[in-house]
Structure formats: C-alpha cells, structure tokens
C-alpha positions, 0 to 999 in steps of 0.5 A: 886178380889181373894185371894192367900195363902202365909205364912199360910194366905190368901191375897186379891189381884186384878190384872190389865193388862197382866199376862205375863207382868213384875209385879208391886206389890202394898202394901196397906195402909192397904187395897188395895184401898189406891192404886187409880184405876186410877194409877193401870189402867195407870200402867197396860198399860205396866205392870201386876199390882197386888194390895193387902190387908195387913193382917187384912184388906179387903179380907185378913185373919182377926184374931184379929186386936187389938192384931196382932200375927205377926210383920212388918217383917212378913208383909214384908215376905208376900210381898216376898212370894206373889211376888214369888207366882205370878211369872214373875221374880223380881217384882217392889214393891211399898208401900204407907203409912204404906205399904211403911214401909213394902216395905222398910223392904221387900227390905232390908230383901230379897235382890234380890226379887225385881227389883225396889222400889217405896215408897209413903207418908211414913217415914223411922221409925216405928209408934210412935215418929220419930227421932229428924231430922224427922218432926212429924205429924202436931199437929194441924191437929192431934188434929182436927182428934182426936177431932171427935167422932168415927162413928157407924161402922155398919152404912155405910154412917156414916163411909163414912162421917167420912172418908170424914171429915178426908180427908178434915182435912188432905188436901185430896179430901173428895169426893174421900175419901167418895167413897173409904171408902164406898168400904172399908166398903163393903169389910170389914168382918162384922161391929165389931168396931175393924175390921172396924177400922183396915180397915178404919184407919189402927190402927192394924199397931200401935200395931205391933212389928216393931223392929228392926229399919231399917233406918240405913240400907237404904244405903244398898238398891241396886235397883232403888228407887222412893220416891213420897211424897205430899208437903201438907202431914200433916200426914207424912210431906215431910221431911220424904220422903226427908230423905228416898231419901237422904239415899237410894243411887241414889233414885229419889224424886218426890214431888207432889206439890198439893197432901197431903196423897193420890195420887190424880187422877190428879197426876196418869199420873206423878206417872205412868211415873216416875214408868215406867221409873224406871222399864225401867231402870231396865228391859233395863239393864242400871244399877244403876245410868245410866242416863235417861232424869229424872236424875239430874247430880248435887250432893246429896246436891240437896235436900238442894237446893230443900228445898230452892226453887232452884231446880225443884221438880223432881230430883235424889239424 
C-alpha cells in the first residue's frame, strides 16, 4: 500500500498484478477494503488492479469528514486523475456502493478516460430519497440498523462486533464483515468518532454536494458497462441496478442471487469473468454491442421478463 498525490490530496492505493498490464481501477465504498481481496487477486491474473480509498478514508487525506470541502464531482475527478497518474492507457473503472456513484459521474464528466465501467450494488441517484420508480432502502432493515447503539470507536473489538451485527442485518457474512472492520480500524488515522464513522460507515458521503443530477445523462455513457447487483441487497434493492442497466445503452446486468450488499468470495470468479470479458471486448476492438458468448440477442425488454422469472440471471439489455 502507498499513496498517490492528485488534485491536491493524497489517495491511498494498493496494487495487484503486473504493472504493464491493462489497468482496472477500483473505487472503494468508501475505503479500498470494500473491494474483496479475492476479487482483486483473481482480476490480477490478467490485469493490473489498483484499489483506492476515497477522500477522508483509509490512507487518503483526512480533513473534516463532518463538513467535506469537496463534491461528488471532485471525487469523480480524483478517479480520472488517479487513472492518469497510474498510466497504461484508458482504464476499466469499477465502483461499489457510493463508489459506483463516483464511477458513473466520472464516466459522464470525463468521456474518453475509461475503456469500460463496472457498477456494483449502487443506484443512479445521490444519497437521500430516490426517484419514485426506484426502490428505497428496506425500512425494516434500516430500523434494525439504526436501533443499535454506536460502539466505542476507540475499541477495536467493539467496532468489529458492530460491523458484524450490521452485516447480519443486511444479509452479508458477519465473519467477513468483522475481519474487514478490524482491518479498516487498523488503517484509520486515530480513534476520533467522526473519522472512525467516516471509515466504517461512509457517513461523509451523506454530507457531500452531489448536484447536479446525473441519472438523465446515463444514456450518454459510451463504454461497455457491467452492472452487478446482489438479489438480496436490502440497502440498495436490486431494482436500482436494473434501472442503471436499462438506461446505459448495451449495459449487461449480472444479478448475484445469493449476495446482499457485499461481493462474497464465492462470487469472485463469476464477477471476475464478467469483468474480464467486458475488458476483452474493449481491448480486442470488437466494438460496442459486438456479440460475445454472454450476449443476449433479445430486446431491451428483457429486464421486465427477467423480473417475472422468464430470463436467466446474466443478460444484456
């Protein structure tokens, strides 16, 4: 792990694979550890993989998580500048959760910087109430999450236990969540509650200026796009991923039937294959919309058929 200085801030990064291979840049949600080790290691078999911390998390510059002096568009510009600093030509940009929002805006605001886009467990609108046609957070799940008292942020074990119980409520693996939370705690600069909360819960993102809206611009994304979503995601229900896949021309939707908000290690091979196939289409010059063995020749209404159970889980829209 190291840091790279871009846009006047330091961003914590970790690299996997051959430095001369095509670059896959993974935006965290909010720390890099939201990108599982297993996924990074599998992707690195054919790519240079770099995962990074957003501002106010991990090894990146921490200022005031309670009053961030930057916007969502600044975070998108960070992704662009980091890709440029790392070199190697247009990068495949991937974002999970709030990192997926960063990735959408980066691809829209900086066309030509990225060769492919992967959006995992995210939605096409900023934090806050969603559009009427998008499913919101599951209310019962949110009630259970917020009913828990906050831990003593100076107590590593208490923070890890808090993460484990939260994962159980969300439908994720509590054991994996506990281990990741402990690693995040170890990388957090200090035990001040605002900083720990920014690293563990990503609360800084709810305080960002996320205007203007970008959902209406999604049809303008011109790079091959993969949308990955857990069927059991109660935080951003799967309808959000389906909407993104409908609105980005030619996007492929991959629904992980047994996943919730996190990518489980058991799905790492499936997600890796889908991402590398997307990259091969780009690198090989097949062109947007060129058929591969993953293509579904049926029309865009396939999403509706899928929701009724008539389609396989992996498709193009």
